[in-house]
KEMITI-487197 format. One record per residue (C-alpha): x, y, z. Coordinates in pm, whole numbers, plus 50000, padded with zeros to 5 digits. Layout:
// KEMITI-487197
<rec x="X" y="Y" z="Z"/>
...
//
This chain:
// KEMITI-487197
<rec x="49403" y="52955" z="50603"/>
<rec x="49717" y="52993" z="50814"/>
<rec x="49659" y="52881" z="51172"/>
<rec x="49802" y="53057" z="51476"/>
<rec x="49828" y="52718" z="51647"/>
<rec x="50011" y="52528" z="51372"/>
<rec x="50350" y="52680" z="51294"/>
<rec x="50564" y="52367" z="51255"/>
<rec x="50460" y="52040" z="51094"/>
<rec x="50667" y="51721" z="51082"/>
<rec x="50620" y="51452" z="50818"/>
<rec x="50744" y="51092" z="50820"/>
<rec x="50703" y="50771" z="50622"/>
<rec x="50657" y="50447" z="50811"/>
<rec x="50614" y="50075" z="50745"/>
<rec x="50648" y="49927" z="50398"/>
<rec x="50750" y="50170" z="50125"/>
<rec x="50514" y="50240" z="49836"/>
<rec x="50558" y="50420" z="49503"/>
<rec x="50423" y="50773" z="49540"/>
<rec x="50543" y="50832" z="49895"/>
<rec x="50796" y="51082" z="49763"/>
<rec x="50524" y="51267" z="49576"/>
<rec x="50329" y="51292" z="49902"/>
<rec x="50636" y="51421" z="50091"/>
<rec x="50688" y="51679" z="49817"/>
<rec x="50327" y="51792" z="49842"/>
<rec x="50341" y="51828" z="50222"/>
<rec x="50666" y="52028" z="50212"/>
<rec x="50549" y="52262" z="49936"/>
<rec x="50202" y="52310" z="50085"/>
<rec x="50369" y="52407" z="50413"/>
<rec x="50583" y="52661" z="50229"/>
<rec x="50275" y="52798" z="50048"/>
<rec x="50095" y="52848" z="50379"/>
<rec x="50407" y="52983" z="50551"/>
<rec x="50441" y="52691" z="50792"/>
<rec x="50777" y="52533" z="50875"/>
<rec x="50808" y="52168" z="50768"/>
<rec x="51043" y="51910" z="50918"/>
<rec x="51119" y="51581" z="50748"/>
<rec x="51172" y="51292" z="50990"/>
<rec x="51408" y="51021" z="50870"/>
<rec x="51350" y="50647" z="50935"/>
<rec x="50994" y="50681" z="51059"/>
<rec x="50917" y="50657" z="51430"/>
<rec x="51270" y="50531" z="51499"/>
<rec x="51409" y="50857" z="51363"/>
<rec x="51152" y="51055" z="51561"/>
<rec x="51275" y="50889" z="51882"/>
<rec x="51638" y="50957" z="51791"/>
<rec x="51587" y="51316" z="51676"/>
<rec x="51681" y="51238" z="51316"/>
<rec x="51501" y="51520" z="51134"/>
<rec x="51567" y="51842" z="50946"/>
<rec x="51373" y="52141" z="50823"/>
<rec x="51284" y="52111" z="50454"/>
<rec x="51189" y="52359" z="50183"/>
<rec x="51071" y="52336" z="49822"/>
<rec x="51422" y="52283" z="49679"/>
<rec x="51478" y="51988" z="49914"/>
<rec x="51204" y="51796" z="49736"/>
<rec x="51283" y="51883" z="49374"/>
<rec x="51284" y="51599" z="49119"/>
<rec x="51147" y="51342" z="49365"/>
<rec x="50792" y="51319" z="49228"/>
<rec x="50902" y="51053" z="48978"/>
<rec x="51107" y="50844" z="49221"/>
<rec x="50991" y="50530" z="49398"/>
<rec x="51069" y="50453" z="49761"/>
<rec x="51095" y="50735" z="50014"/>
<rec x="51372" y="50993" z="50053"/>
<rec x="51287" y="51005" z="50425"/>
<rec x="51351" y="50630" z="50451"/>
<rec x="51128" y="50400" z="50649"/>
<rec x="51159" y="50164" z="50943"/>
<rec x="50951" y="49948" z="51171"/>
<rec x="51018" y="50027" z="51535"/>
<rec x="50928" y="49790" z="51820"/>
<rec x="51062" y="50041" z="52071"/>
<rec x="50811" y="50305" z="51960"/>
<rec x="50526" y="50068" z="52049"/>
<rec x="50632" y="50099" z="52414"/>
<rec x="50530" y="50398" z="52624"/>
<rec x="50896" y="50472" z="52695"/>
<rec x="50969" y="50482" z="52323"/>
<rec x="50685" y="50726" z="52262"/>
<rec x="50816" y="50948" z="52541"/>
<rec x="51145" y="50970" z="52349"/>
<rec x="50955" y="51068" z="52036"/>
<rec x="50763" y="51334" z="52227"/>
<rec x="51089" y="51471" z="52364"/>
<rec x="51202" y="51531" z="52003"/>
<rec x="50868" y="51693" z="51922"/>
<rec x="50903" y="51931" z="52219"/>
<rec x="51269" y="52002" z="52143"/>
<rec x="51191" y="52117" z="51787"/>
<rec x="50860" y="52283" z="51875"/>
<rec x="50660" y="52057" z="51643"/>
<rec x="50287" y="52137" z="51653"/>
<rec x="50153" y="51850" z="51441"/>
<rec x="50258" y="51531" z="51266"/>
<rec x="50170" y="51389" z="50923"/>
<rec x="50224" y="51014" z="50885"/>
<rec x="50244" y="50847" z="50543"/>
<rec x="50195" y="50473" z="50586"/>
<rec x="49949" y="50194" z="50668"/>
<rec x="49733" y="50093" z="50961"/>
<rec x="50029" y="49996" z="51181"/>
<rec x="50180" y="50340" z="51132"/>
<rec x="49845" y="50503" z="51202"/>
<rec x="49816" y="50303" z="51525"/>
<rec x="50150" y="50442" z="51642"/>
<rec x="50041" y="50794" z="51552"/>
<rec x="49710" y="50758" z="51731"/>
<rec x="49882" y="50642" z="52051"/>
<rec x="50124" y="50937" z="52033"/>
<rec x="49832" y="51173" z="51985"/>
<rec x="49628" y="51035" z="52275"/>
<rec x="49918" y="51037" z="52518"/>
<rec x="50058" y="51381" z="52434"/>
<rec x="49765" y="51566" z="52273"/>
<rec x="49945" y="51601" z="51941"/>
<rec x="49741" y="51660" z="51623"/>
<rec x="49809" y="51374" z="51380"/>
<rec x="49699" y="51331" z="51018"/>
<rec x="49739" y="51004" z="50828"/>
<rec x="49799" y="50966" z="50455"/>
<rec x="49743" y="50604" z="50341"/>
<rec x="50054" y="50480" z="50162"/>
<rec x="50061" y="50104" z="50100"/>
<rec x="50051" y="49891" z="49786"/>
<rec x="49797" y="49652" z="49947"/>
<rec x="49503" y="49899" z="49929"/>
<rec x="49368" y="49753" z="50253"/>
<rec x="49295" y="50074" z="50445"/>
<rec x="48937" y="50161" z="50533"/>
<rec x="48817" y="50507" z="50430"/>
<rec x="48978" y="50536" z="50087"/>
<rec x="48916" y="50372" z="49751"/>
<rec x="49288" y="50388" z="49666"/>
<rec x="49603" y="50396" z="49876"/>
<rec x="49921" y="50556" z="49744"/>
<rec x="50127" y="50294" z="49560"/>
<rec x="49844" y="50054" z="49480"/>
<rec x="49795" y="50162" z="49119"/>
<rec x="50168" y="50143" z="49045"/>
<rec x="50191" y="49795" z="49199"/>
<rec x="49901" y="49677" z="48982"/>
<rec x="50073" y="49801" z="48667"/>
<rec x="50398" y="49633" z="48772"/>
<rec x="50219" y="49300" z="48818"/>
<rec x="50033" y="49324" z="48487"/>
<rec x="50355" y="49401" z="48301"/>
<rec x="50520" y="49094" z="48456"/>
<rec x="50223" y="48863" z="48393"/>
<rec x="50199" y="48974" z="48028"/>
<rec x="50557" y="48856" z="47983"/>
<rec x="50498" y="48531" z="48173"/>
<rec x="50199" y="48452" z="47951"/>
<rec x="50425" y="48459" z="47645"/>
<rec x="50628" y="48168" z="47775"/>
<rec x="50323" y="47991" z="47923"/>
<rec x="50149" y="47975" z="47585"/>
<rec x="50470" y="47870" z="47409"/>
<rec x="50517" y="47562" z="47628"/>
<rec x="50167" y="47456" z="47741"/>
<rec x="50247" y="47557" z="48094"/>
<rec x="50049" y="47645" z="48404"/>
<rec x="50211" y="47937" z="48581"/>
<rec x="50136" y="48013" z="48944"/>
<rec x="50222" y="48380" z="48989"/>
<rec x="50243" y="48495" z="49350"/>
<rec x="50174" y="48862" z="49417"/>
<rec x="50178" y="49060" z="49740"/>
<rec x="49873" y="49061" z="49964"/>
<rec x="49930" y="48887" z="50296"/>
<rec x="49585" y="48973" z="50434"/>
<rec x="49399" y="49113" z="50134"/>
<rec x="49350" y="49015" z="49773"/>
<rec x="49314" y="49356" z="49607"/>
<rec x="49634" y="49330" z="49402"/>
<rec x="49564" y="48969" z="49300"/>
<rec x="49201" y="49026" z="49202"/>
<rec x="49248" y="49345" z="49003"/>
<rec x="49572" y="49246" z="48833"/>
<rec x="49427" y="48902" z="48760"/>
<rec x="49132" y="49052" z="48576"/>
<rec x="49355" y="49307" z="48404"/>
<rec x="49601" y="49042" z="48285"/>
<rec x="49333" y="48792" z="48184"/>
<rec x="49432" y="48525" z="48439"/>
<rec x="49242" y="48196" z="48423"/>
<rec x="49223" y="48168" z="48802"/>
<rec x="49269" y="48413" z="49090"/>
<rec x="49329" y="48293" z="49446"/>
<rec x="49273" y="48543" z="49727"/>
<rec x="49254" y="48515" z="50110"/>
<rec x="48893" y="48635" z="50110"/>
<rec x="48775" y="48329" z="49913"/>
<rec x="49015" y="48047" z="50006"/>
<rec x="48865" y="47805" z="49753"/>
<rec x="49072" y="47499" z="49850"/>
<rec x="49280" y="47257" z="49644"/>
<rec x="49002" y="47029" z="49510"/>
<rec x="48804" y="47324" z="49370"/>
<rec x="49118" y="47471" z="49215"/>
<rec x="49187" y="47141" z="49041"/>
<rec x="48827" y="47125" z="48921"/>
<rec x="48856" y="47474" z="48770"/>
<rec x="49184" y="47394" z="48595"/>
<rec x="49034" y="47076" z="48449"/>
<rec x="48741" y="47280" z="48322"/>
<rec x="48982" y="47519" z="48153"/>
<rec x="49167" y="47231" z="47990"/>
<rec x="48839" y="47076" z="47870"/>
<rec x="48741" y="47408" z="47710"/>
<rec x="49055" y="47391" z="47494"/>
<rec x="49305" y="47596" z="47691"/>
<rec x="49659" y="47467" z="47659"/>
<rec x="49810" y="47701" z="47919"/>
<rec x="49694" y="47884" z="48230"/>
<rec x="49792" y="48176" z="48447"/>
<rec x="49691" y="48148" z="48813"/>
<rec x="49739" y="48465" z="49020"/>
<rec x="49792" y="48384" z="49388"/>
<rec x="49786" y="48640" z="49671"/>
<rec x="50065" y="48552" z="49916"/>
<rec x="49812" y="48523" z="50201"/>
<rec x="49591" y="48271" z="50020"/>
<rec x="49579" y="47945" z="50219"/>
<rec x="49457" y="47672" z="49983"/>
<rec x="49807" y="47536" z="50026"/>
<rec x="50078" y="47620" z="50276"/>
<rec x="50241" y="47827" z="50003"/>
<rec x="50243" y="47875" z="49627"/>
<rec x="50495" y="47591" z="49582"/>
<rec x="50264" y="47343" z="49754"/>
<rec x="49988" y="47454" z="49517"/>
<rec x="50221" y="47391" z="49225"/>
<rec x="50319" y="47044" z="49348"/>
<rec x="49955" y="46944" z="49403"/>
<rec x="49850" y="47048" z="49052"/>
<rec x="50155" y="46890" z="48890"/>
<rec x="50070" y="46561" z="49064"/>
<rec x="49706" y="46564" z="48952"/>
<rec x="49752" y="46719" z="48605"/>
<rec x="50076" y="46556" z="48485"/>
<rec x="50008" y="46660" z="48125"/>
<rec x="50084" y="47019" z="48221"/>
<rec x="50429" y="47166" z="48278"/>
<rec x="50381" y="47365" z="48602"/>
<rec x="50596" y="47662" z="48700"/>
<rec x="50601" y="47917" z="48984"/>
<rec x="50695" y="48282" z="48958"/>
<rec x="50709" y="48497" z="49271"/>
<rec x="50704" y="48862" z="49167"/>
<rec x="50810" y="48978" z="49512"/>
<rec x="50945" y="49318" z="49607"/>
<rec x="50962" y="49465" z="49259"/>
<rec x="50593" y="49544" z="49328"/>
<rec x="50709" y="49798" z="49585"/>
<rec x="50953" y="49980" z="49361"/>
<rec x="50966" y="50177" z="49042"/>
<rec x="50850" y="50515" z="48924"/>
<rec x="50494" y="50584" z="49046"/>
<rec x="50211" y="50595" z="48795"/>
<rec x="50044" y="50925" z="48706"/>
<rec x="49744" y="50821" z="48917"/>
<rec x="49962" y="50766" z="49225"/>
<rec x="50150" y="51094" z="49172"/>
<rec x="49826" y="51290" z="49151"/>
<rec x="49668" y="51106" z="49447"/>
<rec x="49980" y="51165" z="49658"/>
<rec x="49991" y="51532" z="49562"/>
<rec x="49625" y="51584" z="49648"/>
<rec x="49665" y="51394" z="49977"/>
<rec x="49971" y="51591" z="50089"/>
<rec x="49805" y="51927" z="50029"/>
<rec x="49480" y="51808" z="50192"/>
<rec x="49671" y="51690" z="50502"/>
<rec x="49837" y="52027" z="50556"/>
<rec x="49512" y="52214" z="50495"/>
<rec x="49327" y="51985" z="50737"/>
<rec x="49573" y="52072" z="51014"/>
<rec x="49540" y="52443" z="50942"/>
<rec x="49161" y="52405" z="50969"/>
<rec x="49202" y="52258" z="51316"/>
<rec x="49145" y="51894" z="51219"/>
<rec x="49331" y="51620" z="51403"/>
<rec x="49345" y="51244" z="51436"/>
<rec x="49201" y="51182" z="51091"/>
<rec x="49312" y="51008" z="50773"/>
<rec x="49297" y="51171" z="50433"/>
<rec x="49135" y="50937" z="50179"/>
<rec x="48988" y="50928" z="49831"/>
<rec x="48611" y="50878" z="49821"/>
<rec x="48410" y="50930" z="49501"/>
<rec x="48713" y="51113" z="49357"/>
<rec x="48708" y="51369" z="49642"/>
<rec x="48943" y="51408" z="49937"/>
<rec x="48759" y="51293" z="50249"/>
<rec x="48830" y="51262" z="50623"/>
<rec x="48805" y="50938" z="50821"/>
<rec x="48878" y="50923" z="51197"/>
<rec x="49213" y="50747" z="51246"/>
<rec x="49059" y="50494" z="51484"/>
<rec x="48795" y="50402" z="51226"/>
<rec x="49057" y="50377" z="50950"/>
<rec x="49258" y="50137" z="51166"/>
<rec x="48969" y="49918" z="51284"/>
<rec x="48755" y="49929" z="50969"/>
<rec x="48776" y="49667" z="50697"/>
<rec x="48821" y="49756" z="50332"/>
<rec x="48616" y="49478" z="50175"/>
<rec x="48690" y="49311" z="49844"/>
<rec x="48451" y="49393" z="49560"/>
<rec x="48225" y="49090" z="49518"/>
<rec x="48129" y="49214" z="49171"/>
<rec x="48490" y="49178" z="49059"/>
<rec x="48498" y="48820" z="49186"/>
<rec x="48183" y="48747" z="48983"/>
<rec x="48336" y="48907" z="48674"/>
<rec x="48660" y="48709" z="48711"/>
<rec x="48459" y="48383" z="48723"/>
<rec x="48270" y="48476" z="48406"/>
<rec x="48583" y="48577" z="48215"/>
<rec x="48785" y="48269" z="48311"/>
<rec x="48566" y="48043" z="48097"/>
//
């Protein structure tokens, strides 16, 4: 499978970190070694690419990292790279090191940067979706999503213990600025009474109506999972204040899970997905593929054009919304 055109591949992680990124880096480096291709790790994403912060990596450079969260290559968001002058700096590094192709592990913003670099300098680019939000078109799962779900469920299980002990309503905010995948799936998995996601935006009166229905059915405590991008209130604290005002018999609390969702040892699912994706990305380049994203579709590795992955919308599963309504009774 070795290609005469691809002799050096660079890999970088960009945007928000996600558990499993290290497993993907490991897979890219070792697949390159297997196919006798040089692999360069770029530190600090596109910023490091502009500054020439990279080194050649081999199998021993990525030992023991499959179980670690975060990214050994570090990550950064670079405004300079989104300028043409910044991308010229990055291309200078690529030419200096004789890089033939680039693998980007990140989200749609990272893929946008890679696509621009590819169009302007005819560089083959492959994207591997790494983001806990699971909001990338062309894959059923992004790297880090499964681990984030398990982190949320573990936290909510503990919160429920205190909620039931004190007849409390807990508003638990989870990540998901633009998409409710984490909130919806973790809410069902943790048995939440209500789930608020940006895609539905049910509004304060309907939320109050649902909570009253729960109370009338005999529930003495409630867990409400709230995606951070949900706009029934300005924020989760406004939601809490509104409910406390209208349901004074409840003790209302807020818990923001925050950035612990990004960290921790990746789940087995994420480690396997990352490993498959890293190998598939290297093999795609050696087959002459470019400007595509590697994704999981029907449990198989599949290709999606980068432009389509960036512009497409990964829609929420309406069936899961229906199920959450049934189970909240």
